[in-house]
All heavy atoms as an XYZ file, in Angstrom:
912
protein
N     -11.897     12.431     -9.835
C     -10.634     13.068    -10.193
C      -9.451     12.454     -9.460
O      -8.301     12.831     -9.707
C     -10.685     14.567     -9.896
C     -11.701     15.326    -10.720
C     -11.629     16.825    -10.457
O     -10.728     17.320     -9.797
N     -12.598     17.543    -10.988
N      -9.710     11.503     -8.558
C      -8.636     10.875     -7.797
C      -7.986      9.794     -8.647
O      -8.660      8.891     -9.147
C      -9.161     10.274     -6.486
C      -8.038      9.540     -5.754
C      -9.751     11.363     -5.597
N      -6.677      9.886     -8.795
C      -5.891      8.897     -9.512
C      -4.726      8.454     -8.640
O      -4.108      9.276     -7.956
C      -5.369      9.449    -10.835
C      -6.463      9.864    -11.803
C      -5.912     10.356    -13.114
O      -5.478      9.562    -13.963
N      -5.908     11.664    -13.287
N      -4.438      7.161     -8.663
C      -3.385      6.584     -7.851
C      -2.427      5.805     -8.747
O      -2.867      5.014     -9.586
C      -3.960      5.632     -6.796
C      -4.704      6.204     -5.579
C      -5.986      6.920     -5.977
C      -5.035      5.075     -4.606
N      -1.134      6.009     -8.551
C      -0.114      5.332     -9.339
C       0.941      4.774     -8.404
O       1.636      5.529     -7.719
C       0.535      6.276    -10.365
C       1.593      5.532    -11.166
C      -0.518      6.864    -11.300
N       1.070      3.441     -8.386
C       2.052      2.779     -7.539
C       3.374      2.611     -8.269
O       3.419      2.517     -9.497
C       1.559      1.393     -7.094
C       0.234      1.391     -6.352
C      -0.938      1.083     -7.250
O      -0.878      1.409     -8.463
O      -1.924      0.507     -6.759
N       4.443      2.517     -7.488
C       5.763      2.232     -8.021
C       6.616      1.639     -6.911
O       6.235      1.658     -5.745
C       6.422      3.492     -8.590
O       6.611      4.467     -7.576
N       7.772      1.108     -7.277
C       8.723      0.624     -6.299
C       8.802     -0.876     -6.142
O       9.650     -1.372     -5.390
N       7.940     -1.610     -6.818
C       8.005     -3.050     -6.737
C       9.210     -3.598     -7.477
O       9.926     -2.875     -8.169
N       9.434     -4.894     -7.319
C      10.554     -5.517     -7.981
C      10.808     -6.910     -7.467
O      10.024     -7.466     -6.697
N      11.927     -7.472     -7.903
C      12.360     -8.801     -7.503
C      13.437     -8.675     -6.437
O      14.464     -8.017     -6.654
C      12.903     -9.564     -8.714
C      13.533    -10.924     -8.451
C      12.504    -11.898     -7.900
C      14.167    -11.462     -9.725
N      13.199     -9.294     -5.289
C      14.157     -9.241     -4.188
C      14.323    -10.625     -3.580
O      13.449    -11.486     -3.698
C      13.736     -8.251     -3.088
C      13.693     -6.834     -3.633
C      12.384     -8.639     -2.508
N      15.444    -10.826     -2.910
C      15.694    -12.073     -2.203
C      15.025    -12.062     -0.840
O      14.742    -10.994     -0.284
C      17.192    -12.295     -2.036
C      17.932    -12.508     -3.342
C      19.396    -12.824     -3.134
O      19.933    -12.665     -2.047
N      20.054    -13.283     -4.185
N      14.734    -13.236     -0.278
C      14.200    -13.265      1.089
C      15.087    -12.481      2.039
O      16.313    -12.564      1.984
C      14.190    -14.755      1.423
C      14.057    -15.424      0.095
C      14.850    -14.571     -0.866
N      14.442    -11.722      2.913
C      15.159    -10.870      3.835
C      15.418     -9.473      3.316
O      15.853     -8.604      4.083
N      15.151     -9.238      2.052
C      15.375     -7.943      1.456
C      14.273     -6.951      1.769
O      13.288     -7.268      2.442
N      14.437     -5.739      1.244
C      13.508     -4.648      1.521
C      13.180     -3.878      0.250
O      13.965     -3.842     -0.696
C      14.106     -3.675      2.540
O      14.357     -4.307      3.781
N      12.019     -3.259      0.261
C      11.591     -2.361     -0.799
C      10.823     -1.203     -0.182
O      10.310     -1.308      0.936
C      10.689     -3.071     -1.810
C      11.299     -4.121     -2.728
C      10.190     -4.872     -3.458
C      12.255     -3.475     -3.726
N      10.716     -0.122     -0.930
C       9.893      1.011     -0.543
C       8.904      1.277     -1.670
O       9.293      1.731     -2.746
C      10.744      2.245     -0.279
C       9.954      3.474      0.193
C      10.908      4.607      0.529
N      10.259      5.884      0.787
C       9.771      6.250      1.958
N       9.828      5.425      2.997
N       9.214      7.451      2.106
N       7.651      0.976     -1.419
C       6.605      1.196     -2.399
C       6.037      2.599     -2.242
O       5.890      3.098     -1.124
C       5.484      0.171     -2.246
C       5.902     -1.303     -2.200
C       4.663     -2.187     -2.130
C       6.766     -1.671     -3.392
N       5.703      3.217     -3.360
C       5.146      4.555     -3.350
C       3.811      4.569     -4.075
O       3.602      3.814     -5.026
C       6.092      5.552     -4.025
O       7.316      5.648     -3.335
N       2.931      5.432     -3.633
C       1.642      5.642     -4.272
C       1.432      7.140     -4.416
O       1.200      7.832     -3.420
C       0.518      5.013     -3.457
S      -1.148      5.378     -4.068
N       1.537      7.621     -5.637
C       1.313      9.028     -5.924
C      -0.148      9.233     -6.298
O      -0.702      8.485     -7.098
C       2.227      9.489     -7.054
N      -0.770     10.252     -5.724
C      -2.182     10.521     -5.956
C      -2.376     11.874     -6.615
O      -1.494     12.728     -6.613
C      -2.989     10.490     -4.654
O      -2.742     11.695     -3.910
C      -2.593      9.302     -3.795
N      -3.572     12.053     -7.162
C      -3.908     13.332     -7.781
C      -3.997     14.447     -6.759
O      -3.766     15.603     -7.073
C      -5.228     13.216     -8.540
O      -6.294     12.939     -7.647
N      -4.352     14.092     -5.538
C      -4.336     15.042     -4.442
C      -5.536     15.961     -4.334
O      -5.565     16.817     -3.461
N      -6.541     15.788     -5.191
C      -7.673     16.696     -5.178
C      -8.414     16.688     -3.847
O      -8.863     17.735     -3.378
C      -8.628     16.372     -6.331
O      -9.110     15.049     -6.241
N      -8.556     15.508     -3.218
C      -9.209     15.390     -1.915
C      -8.424     14.449     -1.015
O      -8.981     13.739     -0.184
C     -10.672     14.914     -2.056
C     -10.774     13.698     -2.973
C     -11.551     16.046     -2.557
C     -12.178     13.133     -3.080
N      -7.116     14.460     -1.181
C      -6.243     13.517     -0.509
C      -6.396     13.530      1.006
O      -6.411     12.478      1.652
C      -4.788     13.806     -0.909
C      -3.780     12.895     -0.288
C      -3.583     11.625     -0.799
C      -3.016     13.312      0.785
C      -2.641     10.774     -0.242
C      -2.067     12.475      1.356
C      -1.886     11.203      0.838
N      -6.523     14.695      1.606
C      -6.446     14.811      3.059
C      -7.638     14.235      3.803
O      -7.556     14.018      5.012
C      -6.215     16.273      3.458
C      -4.825     16.780      3.118
C      -4.526     18.112      3.795
C      -5.360     19.228      3.212
N      -4.971     20.553      3.789
N      -8.749     13.972      3.133
C      -9.904     13.390      3.802
C     -10.091     11.921      3.436
O     -11.154     11.350      3.672
C     -11.194     14.185      3.513
C     -11.480     14.229      2.015
C     -11.093     15.586      4.091
C     -12.800     14.879      1.668
N      -9.076     11.308      2.901
C      -9.112      9.898      2.542
C      -8.204      9.078      3.436
O      -7.091      9.499      3.764
C      -8.667      9.695      1.084
C      -9.741      9.954      0.060
C     -10.147     11.244     -0.238
C     -10.346      8.896     -0.618
C     -11.139     11.483     -1.177
C     -11.329      9.122     -1.562
C     -11.723     10.416     -1.840
O     -12.696     10.644     -2.780
N      -8.705      7.920      3.830
C      -7.840      6.899      4.387
C      -7.126      6.199      3.233
O      -7.763      5.819      2.247
C      -8.643      5.883      5.204
O      -9.096      6.499      6.414
C      -7.789      4.672      5.562
N      -5.823      6.049      3.367
C      -5.016      5.407      2.343
C      -4.600      4.024      2.818
O      -4.243      3.837      3.983
C      -3.777      6.239      2.031
C      -4.070      7.677      1.623
S      -5.120      7.794      0.142
C      -4.083      6.966     -1.072
N      -4.653      3.079      1.910
C      -4.296      1.719      2.271
C      -3.502      1.022      1.198
O      -3.515      1.409      0.021
N      -2.795      0.000      1.630
C      -2.124     -0.924      0.727
C      -2.767     -2.296      0.878
O      -2.925     -2.801      1.993
C      -0.631     -1.021      1.024
C       0.156      0.179      0.610
C       0.498      1.245      1.360
C       0.710      0.407     -0.690
N       1.231      2.142      0.631
C       1.379      1.655     -0.631
C       0.715     -0.298     -1.883
C       2.037      2.205     -1.729
C       1.370      0.247     -2.977
C       2.019      1.477     -2.895
N      -3.146     -2.859     -0.245
C      -3.676     -4.204     -0.315
C      -2.769     -5.034     -1.204
O      -1.981     -4.495     -1.983
C      -5.088     -4.214     -0.902
C      -6.154     -3.596     -0.018
C      -6.228     -2.222      0.166
C      -7.102     -4.397      0.617
C      -7.202     -1.659      0.964
C      -8.088     -3.839      1.411
C      -8.132     -2.466      1.578
O      -9.111     -1.920      2.362
N      -2.890     -6.332     -1.095
C      -2.138     -7.195     -1.990
C      -2.975     -8.402     -2.387
O      -3.872     -8.819     -1.664
C      -0.819     -7.647     -1.359
C      -0.964     -8.595     -0.174
C       0.395     -8.866      0.461
N       0.287     -9.789      1.576
C       1.286    -10.084      2.391
N       2.486     -9.522      2.217
N       1.103    -10.942      3.386
N      -2.652     -8.920     -3.559
C      -3.301    -10.119     -4.061
C      -2.232    -11.070     -4.585
O      -1.566    -10.770     -5.576
C      -4.301     -9.798     -5.167
C      -5.117    -11.015     -5.610
C      -5.967    -10.710     -6.836
N      -6.937     -9.652     -6.595
C      -8.131     -9.824     -6.044
N      -8.515    -11.034     -5.652
N      -8.940     -8.795     -5.885
N      -2.078    -12.181     -3.899
C      -1.167    -13.218     -4.345
C      -1.890    -14.129     -5.324
O      -3.123    -14.234     -5.323
C      -0.640    -14.018     -3.162
N      -1.117    -14.802     -6.148
C      -1.690    -15.700     -7.142
C      -2.571    -16.745     -6.473
O      -2.143    -17.427     -5.536
C      -0.576    -16.375     -7.936
O      -1.092    -17.254     -8.901
N      -3.799    -16.854     -6.940
C      -4.717    -17.841     -6.417
C      -5.338    -17.503     -5.079
O      -6.034    -18.345     -4.499
N      -5.118    -16.295     -4.568
C      -5.645    -15.905     -3.276
C      -6.507    -14.654     -3.392
O      -6.497    -13.967     -4.405
C      -4.509    -15.656     -2.279
C      -3.635    -16.862     -2.021
C      -2.603    -16.627     -0.951
O      -1.438    -16.964     -1.101
N      -3.033    -16.027      0.152
N      -7.253    -14.377     -2.333
C      -8.073    -13.180     -2.285
C      -7.229    -11.960     -1.957
O      -6.156    -12.058     -1.362
C      -9.178    -13.325     -1.232
C     -10.164    -14.443     -1.478
C     -11.273    -14.452     -0.453
O     -12.182    -13.618     -0.505
N     -11.201    -15.377      0.478
N      -7.741    -10.812     -2.346
C      -7.116     -9.562     -1.959
C      -7.196     -9.395     -0.449
O      -8.224     -9.684      0.167
C      -7.820     -8.400     -2.659
C      -7.271     -7.036     -2.339
C      -8.146     -5.968     -2.969
N      -9.484     -5.978     -2.398
C     -10.530     -5.376     -2.953
N     -10.402     -4.737     -4.101
N     -11.711     -5.429     -2.349
N      -6.120     -8.923      0.149
C      -6.107     -8.710      1.583
C      -5.515     -7.347      1.913
O      -4.646     -6.841      1.208
C      -5.305     -9.804      2.302
C      -3.822     -9.816      1.976
C      -3.026    -10.786      2.832
O      -3.547    -11.237      3.873
O      -1.869    -11.096      2.459
N      -6.003     -6.790      2.992
C      -5.457     -5.536      3.494
C      -4.091     -5.791      4.100
O      -3.926     -6.689      4.926
C      -6.390     -4.927      4.537
C      -5.860     -3.680      5.258
C      -5.758     -2.507      4.292
C      -6.749     -3.327      6.443
N      -3.123     -4.990      3.709
C      -1.780     -5.059      4.267
C      -1.604     -4.012      5.349
O      -1.156     -4.307      6.459
C      -0.716     -4.888      3.166
C       0.684     -4.858      3.771
C      -0.838     -5.999      2.138
N      -1.933     -2.771      5.028
C      -1.768     -1.668      5.960
C      -2.660     -0.519      5.538
O      -2.989     -0.376      4.357
C      -0.306     -1.212      6.013
N      -3.050      0.301      6.497
C      -3.860      1.479      6.211
C      -3.459      2.610      7.135
O      -2.979      2.380      8.251
C      -5.347      1.168      6.369
N      -3.677      3.824      6.662
C      -3.384      5.005      7.460
C      -4.469      6.037      7.210
O      -4.812      6.338      6.073
C      -1.973      5.560      7.145
C      -1.646      6.758      8.037
C      -1.834      5.906      5.667
C      -0.176      7.144      8.000
N      -5.028      6.579      8.287
C      -6.089      7.563      8.172
C      -5.511      8.941      7.920
O      -4.304      9.164      8.008
C      -6.942      7.600      9.442
O      -6.163      8.154     10.515
C      -7.424      6.209      9.828
N      -6.398      9.881      7.623
C      -5.950     11.254      7.428
C      -5.320     11.820      8.691
O      -4.484     12.727      8.611
C      -7.117     12.136      6.983
O      -8.122     12.194      7.970
N      -5.713     11.288      9.849
C      -5.143     11.725     11.105
C      -3.860     11.024     11.493
O      -3.252     11.368     12.512
N      -3.446     10.028     10.707
C      -2.176      9.375     10.944
C      -2.229      8.073     11.713
O      -1.181      7.469     11.963
N      -3.412      7.613     12.104
C      -3.490      6.327     12.781
C      -3.333      5.200     11.773
O      -3.777      5.306     10.628
C      -4.794      6.191     13.560
O      -5.907      6.243     12.691
N      -2.708      4.116     12.194
C      -2.374      3.024     11.286
C      -2.872      1.695     11.810
O      -3.119      1.520     13.008
C      -0.854      2.926     11.083
O      -0.223      2.666     12.344
C      -0.296      4.215     10.497
N      -3.025      0.754     10.898
C      -3.265     -0.624     11.272
C      -2.648     -1.528     10.218
O      -2.499     -1.141      9.058
C      -4.757     -0.929     11.473
C      -5.570     -0.789     10.210
O      -5.939      0.307      9.806
N      -5.866     -1.924      9.573
N      -2.303     -2.744     10.647
C      -1.583     -3.675      9.793
C      -2.174     -5.064      9.896
O      -2.726     -5.452     10.930
C      -0.112     -3.755     10.200
C       0.648     -2.460     10.086
C       0.690     -1.559     11.143
C       1.327     -2.147      8.922
C       1.387     -0.374     11.043
C       2.035     -0.957      8.813
C       2.058     -0.074      9.872
O       2.760      1.104      9.769
N      -2.017     -5.811      8.829
C      -2.324     -7.226      8.893
C      -1.339     -7.912      9.832
O      -0.164     -7.534      9.909
C      -2.243     -7.851      7.506
N      -1.816     -8.921     10.545
C      -0.947     -9.627     11.482
C       0.284    -10.208     10.791
O       1.362    -10.272     11.389
C      -1.719    -10.745     12.180
C      -2.728    -10.228     13.180
O      -2.618     -9.062     13.606
O      -3.634    -11.004     13.548
N       0.134    -10.616      9.548
C       1.226    -11.259      8.842
C       2.382    -10.319      8.517
O       3.487    -10.781      8.232
C       0.712    -11.901      7.550
O       0.134    -10.928      6.701
N       2.132     -9.016      8.543
C       3.174     -8.056      8.179
C       3.552     -7.126      9.318
O       4.543     -6.381      9.203
C       2.773     -7.221      6.946
C       2.355     -8.124      5.802
C       1.659     -6.237      7.287
N       2.787     -7.133     10.377
C       3.058     -6.251     11.501
C       4.477     -6.480     12.021
O       4.909     -7.611     12.186
C       2.042     -6.488     12.614
C       2.041     -5.428     13.694
C       0.935     -5.678     14.698
C       0.875     -4.595     15.763
N       0.491     -3.284     15.201
N       5.184     -5.408     12.270
C       6.576     -5.355     12.714
C       7.571     -5.411     11.554
O       8.753     -5.127     11.744
C       6.919     -6.438     13.750
O       7.182     -7.685     13.137
N       7.100     -5.757     10.363
C       7.980     -5.789      9.201
C       7.687     -4.668      8.203
O       8.604     -4.197      7.534
C       7.871     -7.131      8.476
C       8.280     -8.325      9.327
C       8.348     -9.602      8.492
N       7.050     -9.960      7.937
C       6.793    -10.067      6.629
N       7.751     -9.844      5.744
N       5.582    -10.421      6.215
N       6.415     -4.284      8.092
C       6.006     -3.258      7.132
C       5.630     -1.977      7.872
O       5.117     -2.016      8.994
C       4.790     -3.719      6.327
C       5.046     -4.852      5.363
C       6.239     -5.562      5.368
C       4.068     -5.200      4.452
C       6.453     -6.603      4.481
C       4.273     -6.237      3.557
C       5.467     -6.942      3.569
N       5.845     -0.843      7.214
C       5.481      0.446      7.774
C       4.817      1.308      6.712
O       5.390      1.519      5.640
C       6.706      1.187      8.334
O       7.356      0.381      9.324
C       6.283      2.504      8.972
N       3.619      1.794      7.014
C       2.919      2.688      6.108
C       3.076      4.122      6.605
O       3.086      4.382      7.812
C       1.427      2.310      5.979
C       0.758      3.122      4.867
C       0.693      2.474      7.305
C      -0.650      2.645      4.533
N       3.202      5.044      5.672
C       3.309      6.451      6.016
C       2.707      7.276      4.894
O       2.481      6.780      3.788
C       4.770      6.853      6.262
O       5.555      6.647      5.101
N       2.436      8.537      5.186
C       1.889      9.421      4.165
C       2.526     10.789      4.278
O       2.844     11.268      5.374
C       0.357      9.516      4.254
C      -0.172     10.151      5.527
C      -1.681      9.932      5.663
N      -2.451     10.630      4.648
C      -3.724     10.374      4.355
N      -4.359      9.389      4.992
N      -4.346     11.072      3.418
N       2.702     11.409      3.128
C       3.221     12.760      3.033
C       2.128     13.586      2.374
O       1.983     13.581      1.154
C       4.509     12.791      2.219
C       5.152     14.164      2.191
O       4.460     15.169      2.426
O       6.366     14.236      1.928
N       1.345     14.271      3.188
C       0.208     15.017      2.662
C       0.633     16.165      1.752
O      -0.085     16.506      0.814
C      -0.648     15.543      3.811
C      -1.381     14.443      4.547
O      -1.631     13.369      4.000
N      -1.734     14.700      5.799
N       1.776     16.745      2.033
C       2.256     17.842      1.200
C       2.560     17.379     -0.217
O       2.414     18.146     -1.171
C       3.484     18.489      1.820
N       3.000     16.142     -0.347
C       3.329     15.590     -1.655
C       2.259     14.652     -2.191
O       2.443     14.050     -3.253
C       4.674     14.861     -1.592
C       5.852     15.778     -1.308
C       7.169     15.035     -1.350
N       8.297     15.930     -1.136
C       8.910     16.606     -2.092
N       8.502     16.487     -3.355
N       9.928     17.401     -1.807
N       1.162     14.503     -1.466
C       0.054     13.644     -1.896
C       0.529     12.229     -2.208
O       0.115     11.621     -3.205
C      -0.649     14.246     -3.119
C      -1.147     15.649     -2.880
O      -1.631     15.969     -1.792
N      -1.041     16.495     -3.893
N       1.379     11.701     -1.350
C       2.007     10.417     -1.595
C       1.936      9.539     -0.348
O       2.102     10.025      0.772
C       3.475     10.590     -2.020
O       3.529     11.409     -3.200
C       4.122      9.255     -2.329
N       1.690      8.262     -0.565
C       1.671      7.256      0.492
C       2.779      6.254      0.221
O       3.033      5.900     -0.941
C       0.310      6.547      0.563
C       0.299      5.517      1.683
C      -0.805      7.558      0.768
N       3.424      5.789      1.283
C       4.534      4.859      1.160
C       4.263      3.592      1.955
O       3.537      3.593      2.949
C       5.832      5.489      1.677
C       6.185      6.789      1.011
C       5.831      8.002      1.593
C       6.865      6.807     -0.200
C       6.148      9.200      0.981
C       7.186      7.996     -0.819
C       6.831      9.193     -0.225
O       7.150     10.384     -0.834
N       4.878      2.525      1.506
C       4.897      1.287      2.265
C       6.327      0.759      2.260
O       6.821      0.316      1.223
C       3.946      0.240      1.681
C       3.824     -1.044      2.499
C       3.095     -0.782      3.815
C       3.096     -2.137      1.704
N       6.979      0.847      3.404
C       8.300      0.273      3.573
C       8.134     -1.187      3.945
O       7.484     -1.497      4.947
C       9.072      1.016      4.661
C      10.466      0.477      4.925
C      11.413      0.731      3.783
O      11.395      1.810      3.197
N      12.243     -0.249      3.456
N       8.702     -2.069      3.146
C       8.552     -3.501      3.373
C       9.928     -4.086      3.652
O      10.838     -4.021      2.827
C       7.854     -4.206      2.195
C       6.423     -3.694      2.060
C       8.582     -3.976      0.884
N      10.091     -4.655      4.836
C      11.358     -5.203      5.293
C      11.221     -6.689      5.594
O      10.125     -7.210      5.753
C      11.837     -4.474      6.551
C      12.066     -3.005      6.338
O      12.503     -2.576      5.271
N      11.783     -2.210      7.367
N      12.372     -7.335      5.694
C      12.414     -8.759      6.039
C      11.447     -9.564      5.191
O      10.670    -10.374      5.693
C      12.105     -8.946      7.531
O      13.013     -8.224      8.337
N      11.513     -9.345      3.906
C      10.546     -9.948      3.000
C      10.670    -11.467      2.959
O      11.768    -12.020      3.035
C      10.710     -9.374      1.598
C      10.170     -7.951      1.446
C      10.706     -7.310      0.173
C       8.645     -7.968      1.429
N       9.522    -12.095      2.844
C       9.411    -13.540      2.770
C       8.788    -13.929      1.437
O       8.071    -13.140      0.832
C       8.534    -14.069      3.915
C       8.972    -13.636      5.298
C       7.966    -14.078      6.351
C       8.375    -13.627      7.734
N       7.371    -14.047      8.754
N       9.026    -15.152      0.984
C       8.403    -15.581     -0.268
C       6.881    -15.419     -0.265
O       6.303    -15.098     -1.310
C       8.804    -17.055     -0.373
C      10.114    -17.118      0.336
C       9.981    -16.156      1.489
N       6.240    -15.601      0.876
C       4.797    -15.457      0.953
C       4.320    -14.018      0.823
O       3.117    -13.769      0.725
C       4.240    -16.079      2.244
C       4.928    -15.595      3.509
C       6.014    -16.542      3.987
O       6.790    -17.031      3.146
O       6.072    -16.800      5.208
N       5.238    -13.057      0.815
C       4.888    -11.668      0.547
C       4.735    -11.395     -0.943
O       4.310    -10.299     -1.319
C       5.941    -10.723      1.122
C       6.008    -10.763      2.634
O       4.940    -10.823      3.284
O       7.131    -10.727      3.176
N       5.109    -12.341     -1.767
C       4.992    -12.171     -3.211
C       3.538    -11.924     -3.595
O       2.654    -12.722     -3.273
C       5.519    -13.402     -3.944
O       6.927    -13.548     -3.686
C       5.301    -13.281     -5.445
N       3.293    -10.819     -4.282
C       1.936    -10.439     -4.660
C       1.988     -9.161     -5.475
O       3.028     -8.501     -5.563
C       1.064    -10.223     -3.417
N       0.855     -8.826     -6.058
C       0.673     -7.498     -6.614
C       0.135     -6.616     -5.501
O      -0.864     -6.949     -4.861
C      -0.288     -7.502     -7.817
C      -0.494     -6.081     -8.334
C       0.247     -8.397     -8.924
N       0.793     -5.499     -5.271
C       0.412     -4.579     -4.216
C      -0.335     -3.397     -4.816
O       0.137     -2.760     -5.759
C       1.646     -4.097     -3.457
C       2.202     -5.147     -2.523
C       2.825     -6.280     -3.021
C       2.082     -5.015     -1.140
C       3.314     -7.261     -2.173
C       2.575     -5.986     -0.283
C       3.188     -7.107     -0.803
O       3.685     -8.080      0.040
N      -1.508     -3.107     -4.249
C      -2.388     -2.067     -4.758
C      -2.569     -0.959     -3.727
O      -2.758     -1.228     -2.540
C      -3.765     -2.637     -5.095
C      -3.766     -3.678     -6.182
C      -3.655     -5.030     -5.869
C      -3.883     -3.316     -7.519
C      -3.663     -5.988     -6.863
C      -3.889     -4.270     -8.517
C      -3.783     -5.598     -8.181
O      -3.798     -6.552     -9.171
N      -2.572      0.250     -4.208
C      -2.873      1.404     -3.385
C      -4.366      1.689     -3.443
O      -4.994      1.569     -4.496
C      -2.079      2.611     -3.892
S      -2.247      4.103     -2.894
N      -4.931      2.058     -2.305
C      -6.363      2.335     -2.203
C      -6.602      3.640     -1.464
O      -5.905      3.953     -0.498
C      -7.073      1.188     -1.475
C      -8.513      1.511     -1.125
O      -8.820      1.888      0.007
N      -9.392      1.370     -2.098
N      -7.594      4.375     -1.922
C      -8.039      5.590     -1.249
C      -9.530      5.478     -0.977
O     -10.308      5.220     -1.892
C      -7.735      6.817     -2.103
N      -9.927      5.676      0.274
C     -11.336      5.585      0.664
C     -11.736      6.836      1.428
O     -11.100      7.195      2.418
C     -11.584      4.341      1.521
C     -13.030      4.180      1.973
C     -13.223      2.894      2.773
N     -12.372      2.860      3.951
C     -12.650      3.464      5.108
N     -13.763      4.184      5.234
N     -11.812      3.365      6.118
N     -12.813      7.454      0.960
C     -13.295      8.663      1.607
C     -13.723      8.349      3.034
O     -14.451      7.381      3.281
C     -14.466      9.241      0.814
C     -14.754     10.672      1.094
N     -15.351     11.098      2.268
C     -14.526     11.790      0.364
C     -15.488     12.404      2.235
N     -14.999     12.854      1.097
N     -13.293      9.156      3.974
C     -13.557      8.884      5.376
C     -14.979      9.218      5.803
O     -15.451      8.685      6.815
C     -12.552      9.638      6.255
C     -11.137      9.098      6.100
C     -10.119      9.830      6.940
O     -10.443     10.909      7.486
O      -8.992      9.311      7.047
N     -15.669     10.050      5.075
C     -17.043     10.407      5.398
C     -18.054      9.707      4.508
O     -19.233      9.649      4.856
C     -17.227     11.922      5.312
C     -16.346     12.745      6.249
C     -16.640     14.228      6.073
C     -16.557     12.328      7.698
N     -17.619      9.208      3.385
C     -18.486      8.482      2.470
C     -17.657      7.430      1.752
O     -17.020      7.718      0.735
C     -19.155      9.426      1.477
C     -20.192      8.726      0.620
O     -20.283      7.495      0.609
N     -20.976      9.501     -0.118
N     -17.661      6.232      2.295
C     -16.833      5.160      1.760
C     -17.198      4.705      0.366
O     -16.462      3.910     -0.230
N     -18.322      5.189     -0.146
C     -18.685      4.878     -1.524
C     -17.620      5.398     -2.481
O     -17.408      4.811     -3.544
C     -20.046      5.507     -1.837
C     -20.583      5.143     -3.185
C     -21.321      4.042     -3.518
C     -20.436      5.900     -4.402
N     -21.643      4.060     -4.852
C     -21.117      5.182     -5.420
C     -19.801      7.095     -4.724
C     -21.172      5.644     -6.736
C     -19.859      7.543     -6.031
C     -20.542      6.829     -7.015
N     -16.954      6.458     -2.119
C     -15.862      6.994     -2.928
C     -14.602      6.200     -2.596
O     -13.996      6.362     -1.530
C     -15.662      8.480     -2.669
C     -16.842      9.311     -3.099
C     -17.823      9.690     -2.183
C     -16.998      9.704     -4.418
C     -18.921     10.430     -2.585
C     -18.094     10.455     -4.822
C     -19.040     10.813     -3.908
O     -20.128     11.559     -4.306
N     -14.214      5.341     -3.517
C     -13.185      4.348     -3.296
C     -12.386      4.185     -4.585
O     -12.967      3.900     -5.639
C     -13.833      3.021     -2.907
C     -12.983      2.179     -1.997
O     -11.862      2.533     -1.648
N     -13.515      1.025     -1.616
N     -11.075      4.354     -4.512
C     -10.240      4.363     -5.713
C      -9.068      3.410     -5.562
O      -8.562      3.184     -4.456
C      -9.724      5.780     -5.998
C     -10.820      6.797     -6.156
C     -11.295      7.512     -5.063
C     -11.388      7.044     -7.404
C     -12.305      8.435     -5.199
C     -12.404      7.975     -7.550
C     -12.854      8.668     -6.448
O     -13.867      9.597     -6.593
N      -8.624      2.884     -6.695
C      -7.537      1.916     -6.727
C      -6.494      2.285     -7.765
O      -6.812      2.824     -8.828
C      -8.068      0.521     -7.071
C      -8.978     -0.048     -6.038
C     -10.336      0.071     -5.983
C      -8.604     -0.840     -4.912
N     -10.832     -0.589     -4.885
C      -9.788     -1.163     -4.213
C      -7.387     -1.313     -4.426
C      -9.781     -1.939     -3.049
C      -7.380     -2.076     -3.271
C      -8.565     -2.384     -2.606
N      -5.245      1.966     -7.455
C      -4.181      2.088     -8.425
C      -4.073      0.837     -9.276
O      -4.838     -0.123     -9.119
N      -3.114      0.836    -10.176
C      -2.957     -0.272    -11.119
C      -2.173     -1.443    -10.539
O      -2.204     -2.542    -11.096
C      -2.276      0.222    -12.400
C      -0.750      0.264    -12.363
C      -0.179      1.329    -11.443
O      -0.866      2.261    -11.027
N       1.111      1.200    -11.121
N      -1.474     -1.228     -9.453
C      -0.716     -2.274     -8.799
C       0.749     -2.282     -9.183
O       1.130     -1.860    -10.271
N       1.574     -2.775     -8.272
C       2.990     -2.968     -8.527
C       3.402     -4.342     -7.999
O       3.024     -4.732     -6.894
C       3.841     -1.843     -7.892
O       5.213     -2.003     -8.262
C       3.720     -1.834     -6.374
N       4.147     -5.072     -8.796
C       4.494     -6.453     -8.473
C       5.679     -6.507     -7.521
O       6.715     -5.885     -7.762
C       4.828     -7.227     -9.748
C       5.297     -8.658     -9.507
C       4.178     -9.576     -9.071
O       3.096     -9.569     -9.660
N       4.429    -10.368     -8.034
N       5.520     -7.279     -6.455
C       6.616     -7.601     -5.547
C       6.836     -9.104     -5.606
O       5.910     -9.873     -5.338
C       6.318     -7.161     -4.108
C       7.391     -7.673     -3.148
C       6.205     -5.648     -4.023
N       8.041     -9.505     -5.945
C       8.387    -10.916     -6.012
C       9.567    -11.181     -5.098
O      10.613    -10.539     -5.225
C       8.726    -11.343     -7.445
O       7.621    -11.071     -8.311
C       9.052    -12.824     -7.501
N       9.399    -12.117     -4.177
C      10.440    -12.475     -3.219
C      10.867    -13.905     -3.519
O      10.095    -14.846     -3.325
C       9.952    -12.353     -1.773
C      11.095    -12.620     -0.807
C       9.347    -10.971     -1.532
N      12.085    -14.058     -3.981
C      12.562    -15.371     -4.397
C      14.076    -15.412     -4.332
O      14.758    -14.420     -4.586
C      12.099    -15.685     -5.821
O      12.620    -16.920     -6.274
N      14.606    -16.576     -3.989
C      16.039    -16.794     -3.994
C      16.521    -17.338     -5.327
O      17.706    -17.479     -5.554
C      16.435    -17.752     -2.867
O      15.785    -19.001     -3.020
């Protein structure tokens, strides 16, 4: 019953910012770790940022200090604030939900495109 829908992507110039959102069905939101992944053209999917139900976070080294993940449990929504964007940040960004007690329960959104270009 878990559904994830991303939004907020777009075309921005280097140095620009975006705020990505991931709205969830919320049926079991509070016991899931939420994450943002991205897949650039010709590359593997990589973890960008994750946040547990308890609020602890981790980031890929390439985005640490520039990106911030947060969650609003009341609204069943996860955000990714992306700042100081670089062309290498260009990718499709996907929202992920993983059950903290049974990782077999794993859900993905459809993705939102972020393009950084001058």
